Each structure stands twice: as C-alpha cells, then as structure tokens.
N, C-alpha and C positions, 0 to 999 in steps of 0.2 A: 469558319463555317463551311461545311461540306458543299461541294458543287450541287449535289442532289438537293441540299437544303437551300442553296442559293436560288434554285428554281422555286424555292419556298414551298416545296412539296405541293406546288400549285395544281398541277394537273391531277395528281393523286387525290387532292382534296376538292375536286371540282363539284362533287355532290354536296360538299359542305357549303360551297358558294350558293348553290341553288336553295339551300336550306337556311340561308341567312335571314335574320329577323326582318319582318316587313314593318315599315313605318308609314305613317299617313303622308303619302306623296303630295296630297293637296296642300300641305303646309310648307312644302319645300319651295325654295326660291327657283325661279326660272333660270335656265342657263343657255348659253350659245355654244354650238359646236363649231370649233375652229378647224379641226382636222379629223379625218376618219381613215380606216384602213392601215393603221399603224401596227407594227410588229413589236409586241412586248414593250410598250412605252412605259418603262418603270420609273423614269426620272424626267424632270423638266426644269428649265431655268428661264425666268422672265427678264428680258432686258429692256432697253429704252424703246419707247413707242409701242410697248406691249408685244414686241417680237419675242417669240418663245423658241427656245432650243429644246428639242425632245430627244432623249436617248432611246433608240430602239435597241434595247440591250442585247437580245440574242441575235439580232441581225448585225451587230457590231457597227451601227450607224448612228451618227448625230445629225439630226434634221432640224432645219430652221423653218419655222412657221410664222408667216406674217399675219397681222391682224385681219387682213382681208382674205386669208385662207391660202394665199400663195405659199408654196413650200419648196424647199430644196435640200437635198442631202449634201451637207457641207463636209462630212468626213465619214469614210468607211474604212474600218480596220481590216487586217488580214483575217482570212477564214479561221473561225474558232475563237477569235478574240471577242470579248464582251466590252461594250462601251456603256458606262454606268453614269453616275451622277455628274451634273454639270452646273456651272455658275457663270454668269456673264457680268463683266465689268467694262463699260464703254464698248469699244469695238473688238474686245477680246473675250473669248469664252474658254474657260478652264473646264477640263473634263477628265474622267478617270477611265482607264483601259486596263484589262487584265485577262489572263489565261492561266489555267492550271490550278485554280483554287480548289481545295478540298480533295485533291487526288492522292495526298499522302506522300508526294515526292517533292521535297523542298527545292531541288534543283530545277524542277519544271515550272516553278512559280515565276511569273512575270507580271508586274503591275506597275503602272505609271500614272503620274499626274502630268497631263499635257495641256497645251494651250493652242488655240487657233485664232488668227485674226481675220479681219474682214476680207483680206486678200487670199485667204486659204492657207497661209503659212502656218505650219505646225511645228511646235517646239516641245521637247521633253523637259519638264521642270524638275522632276524627281523620280527616282526608282523606289517604290514602296516595298517591293519584294526583296530588294537587297537589304533594306532596313529590317524587315521582318526576319530574314535569315541571320542577321548579325545581332539583333536585339531580342526578338520574340517577347514583346512586352508582357504577355500573360503566362510566361514560362513557369512562374512560381504559383500560379493560381490553380487550385484544386477543383476538379469537376467530378460529377458522378456521386456515388454513395460515400457517406462519411465513415469514420472509423467504428461507428456503433453498429454497422450493418452485420448481419449474420453471415456465416460462411456459406450456408445453404443458398441464401439470396445471391451471393457473389457467383456461386457455381451455376445457378440458373441463368443469371444475367449474362455471364460470359459465354453461355451456350447459344444465345439468341443470334440469329442471322440478321445482318444489316442493322444491328443495334449499336448505339454508341458504346464505348468502353464502360465497364462497370466503375472503374476509378482511374483517373488520369489527370495530368497537368497540361497546361496549354501547349499545343503543338505548333510547329512552324506552319503557318498558313496565312495568306494575304488575299483578301478580296475587298479592295477599296470600293465602297458602295455609294457614298454620298459625300458632298463637300459643301462648305460655306466659306465665303471670303470675308475677311475683316482687315482693313488697311493692307499691310504687305504680307498678310498671312492667309494660308488656306488651312482650314480645319477639316480633317477627313475622318469619316466614320468607316473604319475598316472592319467589315463583318467577319473576316477570317481571323484577324488579330484580336478581336474583341476589345478594341481600343480606339480612342480618339487620338489622332496624330496631328501634329502641327508642321506645316511646311513653310519655310521662308521663301516667298515668291521670287526674291532677288537672287539668293544664293543656292536655293534648292535644298538647304539643310533641313533634315527631318528630326523631330523629337516627339516623345510621348507626352501627351497632356494628361491622359487618364486611362486606366484599364477599368472597364465596367465590372461590377461585382457579379458573381454567378446568380442565377435565378432558381432558387430551390423550390421543389414541389414534393409534397408528401403523397406517396403513391397509395391510392385507394385499393381496397380489396378487389373490386371489380376490374380496375385497370390492370393490376398486377396479374390477375387471372387471365385477362384477355391477351396479355403478352407472354403467357406461358411461364410466368415467374411468380407463382402464388406466394412464395416465401418472402417476396420483396414488399408485400403489403405492409403499410405502416412506416416504412423507411423513407427517408427524404433523399431525392436525387437532385443534385445541383446541375442545372443545365447551363450551357454557355449563354452569355447575354445577347450576343449578335446585334450590334448596333446597325440600324438601317438608314438613319438620316441624322443630320446635325444642322442646327441653325443658331445664329447669334441673337439673343434676346435683347430688349432695350435696356436691361439691367447689366449687360455685358457677359452674363452667364451663357453657356452653351446648353441648348435644349436638344436632347438626344432620344430618338425612338429606339426601342429594343424589342426584337422579335426572337425570343429565346429558342434555343435548339430543341429538337424533338418535333414530332408531327403535330401541326396545329389542328385543333378540333375540340369538340365538347368533352372528350375523354379526360383531357388534362385541364380544360377550362381556358378562359381568356387570360393568357399569361403575359401578354405584351405590356409594355410600360414606357413611361417617359422619365428620363433622368435629367436633372440639372447638374451641369459640370462647371466648376469654377476653373476658368482657363489659366488663372494665375497660380493656383495651389494644387490643382488636380482633384480636388474634393468632388466626389460624385454622390448625389443624394437622390433618392426616389421621389419624384414629384407626382406622378399619376400611375395607377395600376389598373389591372383588369380590363385591358384593351385587347380585342381580338386582332391579331396580325397587323400591327401598325407598321407600315412600310414607308411612310413619308409624313413630314409635318412642316408647317409654316408658322412663323411667329410675327405678329403685327407690331407696329410701333407702340401700341397700347398694352402689349403683353398678352393679347389673346392668342390662343394656339389652335390651329386647325390640324386634324390628324386623319390621314387616309387609312381606313380599316379594310384591308384588302378582302378578307373573307367575311367581314362583318357587313359588307354591302352598304357602307355609309361613310360619310365624312363627319367626324365629330368636331365639336368646338368646346374648348375649355377657356373660360375667361381668365383674366390675370390672377384672380383669387382661387383658381382651380376648380370652379364649378363647371360641371360637365353637362353638355346638351347635344342633341342631334342637330346637324346642320343640313345634310343633303343625303337622300337615298340614291345611290348609284351602284352599278354592278362593277365589282373588281376595281375599286379606286387604288392606284398604286402610289401616286405622288401628288402633292399639293403645294402651291405657292401663293403668296399674297402680294399684290402689287397695285398701288394706286386705287385702293378701295375695291379691288376685284380679287376673287379667288380663282386661280387656274388649277386644273387637275387633269391627270390622265386617268381614264376609266376604261372598262372592258379590257383591262391590260393584258389578259391572257386568252382572250377570245381568238381562236384560230392558231394557237401556239401548242405544239406538242413537246413532250419532254425529250431533249436531245439524248438523254441516257436511257430512255425507255425503248420498248419495241416499236417497230414501224407502225404508224397510225395513218388513217386517211387524212389527206391534206384538206384543210378548209381555209377560206380566205381570212387573212388577218383582220381583226375587228377592233383594234385599239382606237380610242378616240381622245382628243384633247378638247376640253370644255372650259368656258369662262363663265363665272357667276358674279353678277354685280351685287355686292352686299351693302353698299352705301347709298 
C-alpha cells in the first residue's frame, strides 16, 4: 500500500467525510470521552483495568490512557517513523513501527514488531521488512486490468499521472498496520504486503498465513471518462486488497478488514470488506462487503463484529450471522475494540492532521478523541 494511500487519501477526501450519511443520533448509545487532542489516533489496544494504549500514528507515539483520563506517552519513535497497531497482554504491549512504505525503494523499507513492558523496556521481536524483501508474499498476484483489456485502454491508463500501474504483480512493500495476539503468536495485517503474517513471539520467526485476493471493480463509463481513460469503461480493474485490521474470532478464524487501493469515494462505491481467514490452512473467504473505508474492527466472544467506517461516519455492527446494523454515528472513526461489555473507539482521527506529502497547510490543533461506549 502506497504511503499516500496509507494516509488513506484522508485529507484529500475530507469533503467526503462531511458528506457522510447522517443517521438518527437519538437512537445512538451515549459514550464517555476518555481522551482528546490526539494526533491521528488510528489504532488502540485495551488492557487490564480498561487501560488503553493509543497509537498516534503520524506522531510516531504510543500513548497510555487510564480510565480516569490520565495519559502518558510511553514510546516515541525516531522522526518520520510511524507507530501503528498495538495489542496488550499483561504488562507487555506489542506494537508495530515502520518507515518507507510505498516509496518504491525496497532498501528503504524498515518495519518491526516490537514490545514494551511496564518499565519502558523495548525489544524488537521481528523485522517484517526483511521478510517482505526475501519472500514478498503477493509477488505472484496480478493487479490491474486483465488480459481482456483493449490496447487503447492500456495506453490511456499508462498515461495517467499518479495512477496505479495498468497491469502489475505484487511489489516489495511492507506497511504492518494492525496485529492480534493468540497464545504465543502475533497475527499481523500488513497493508503493504497485502497479507496476513504470523510471528512466533518466542523465536521471532515470520511466516505467511494468507494473501488476500484482489478486489475487482468494473469501471463505469462516467468513472472512466472522469479519469481521462474513456476506453477503459466496461473493463475490470483488480485493486490491491490492503488489509487494515485483524482479530481472532471465537471460532478461531481471523477476521480481517480490507480497504482496497484506489481513492475512496462514491465514484467507485463502498468497496471495503471483511474477510474470514483460516489460520491453519490460509483459506480466505469474503464474509461482508460494501463497507465504506473499514479501518478497524473488533470481535466479541459471541461473534458479533464492530467495524469503524472512517469515511462513513459511523461504527457498524454485524451479528454472528452477518446481519448488518448501525451502531454509532461518529466523525472519522479509525479503530474499535471490545472489552468487558464496552466498545472503545478512536474518533475524529484526522482532525487537525495534514498530509505529510502534500503542500504546506495551516496548522490546526489535533482533535482526535478516544471514547468508551457501554453496550451491556
């Protein structure tokens, strides 16, 4: 996943956020605000006593928030590094850190699974970028247009500026974005690798659980014309799947949210999805579809699934049978967790954040918040 897309095209799509569908807030549950003023809080992890670790991704900071609101930055990386998904077990928090994703230079990729204990001691568990360089799990997977595409479409598509390639296979890229712990294993959603990885927490050994399948979209006449590629209308483009979160369900399967490549918005539709992945065989099957920008999910012991729809302006709920419902209207929800009958979420995740790759913009105060919703 390109760094520009790692920013989830968020700032560019700010108008889309404002245009998110409105739901009757009167039916929404009340929530408590645990923290404000967070910088791009794209991930969270809930530990014992409802202590929450929040990743302020673009600030490269991992912050601990107590239930009474007290907070402390427990880890800050070097300038330019991103701190992403985290998960807590006892007094140890595991987290992901990376730099160089999507730049097209494999040698510049650095990404790690690390741990930090209550004393602040940090250990590197595994180097995910090294694994990507040596294995590149999606190297045989084809993206872009298929063999049935016309030569004129390919010519038009290849002439587009800042567009993904017309046809290509998985490149070397690593952007570990989220993780889940199960026994002595960390499952990692690597948005750059388009894969779910498995790390042995004792040895640091990495292996591939599954590569998510491409997400195909048939291009409409209007969309193709808007992209100055009218001859591509009617052809199907296979976008990268881009996993954004992973959780272990009560059935032992992994639940994985997918935010496909390409600019999010109404032109291409709500293309996000949730896959179920068999951790023993690597089988990946589509469980839910037509979700707008799913960036985080949580699975309860009963098999209910909560999903943060970043540009949809809501948190969705799917019951164990897959029935979909609206749970909560919030602005820019980025991640969600379930613990002890409560839903925890980071919201307003991109308020006050500017695109680090874009032109200089006026500085505004960071407005990310951490909230808690009592659902039992």
